N, C-alpha and C positions, 0 to 999 in steps of 0.2 A: 535211836540210841545215841547217847551223848559221846562226843569225841573226847576221850580221856587224854590228859597231858601230864607229863611229869612237871614238878615245880621248877625244874631247871630249864625246861624248854622255853624257847622264845615264843611269845604269843603274838601273832600277826593278825591284824584286822582283815576281814574278808571284803572290805570296801575298796573299790578301785580309787586309790588316792590321786590318780592322775586327773580325775574329773573334779576334784575338790581343791579349792585354793584356800590356804590358811594365812594369806598375807594380811588380812584385816582382822585377825582374831583378837589381837590386843585392843583394837578399837571397840569391839563389842563389849569387852570387859569395862573399858573406860565409860562407855555409854551406860552400862548397867549400874555402875557405881555412882556416877554423877547425875544422870538424867532421871532415874526412877525416884530418888528422894526429892529432886526438884519438881517433878510432876505432882507428887503428893503434897509438897509444900505450896504449890500454886493453887491447889484445890481449896485451900483454906484462906486465901487472900480475898480482899474485897473486890467488887466488880471493876473498879477503876484500875487497881493494881494488876488484876488479871488481864485487862486490855493492854496495859503497858508491857507486861511480860509477853503476851501473844504477839504484839507488834515487833518487839525485839527479836523473838524467835523467827518470825516471818522475814525480818530484815537479814538475819544471819543466814537463813536458808537461801534467800535470793542472792546474797553476796557470794555464797559458795557456788551456786550454779553459774553466776556470771564469771567468777574466777575460773571455774572448771572449763567453761566454754572458751574463755580467753586462752587458757593453758593448752587446749587442744589445737588452737590455731597458731599460737606463738609459744612453742615449747621451751624457748630459752629466756622467757621473760621472768621478772621478779615474782609475779603471781604464780607462775608454774613452779618456781623454786620453793615458794612458800607452801604450796600444796604438796610438793614432794617431801618437804621436811615434816609435814603433818601426816604423811602416808595416805594422802587423799588425792593424789595426782592421777590423771588419766594414763592409761598404758602408753608407754613410748613405742612408737613404731619406727623401725629402721628402714630407710629407703635403699633399695638395691639398684644399682645402675647396670645396665646391660652393655656389654662391650661389642 
């Protein structure tokens, strides 16, 4: 039987939201808006232009992974601040000292 609710009652999802992170949700929308039309546009390019676009994409992904790895080791560097501005930074860990 369905659980009936009055229109004035607050509807709460039954999903444990502690397990789900919504920090990068806006990034997914940006990806959907920008990358999906770009992928379909690349499909209709000539072979040479497709190779150029593919090499640029591989370069961007490689640059991101290099910056991400650098930001994990050096959290106060300019690369780490750039990734933080783009909401792509690694999670910051705080060190606790024992007395």
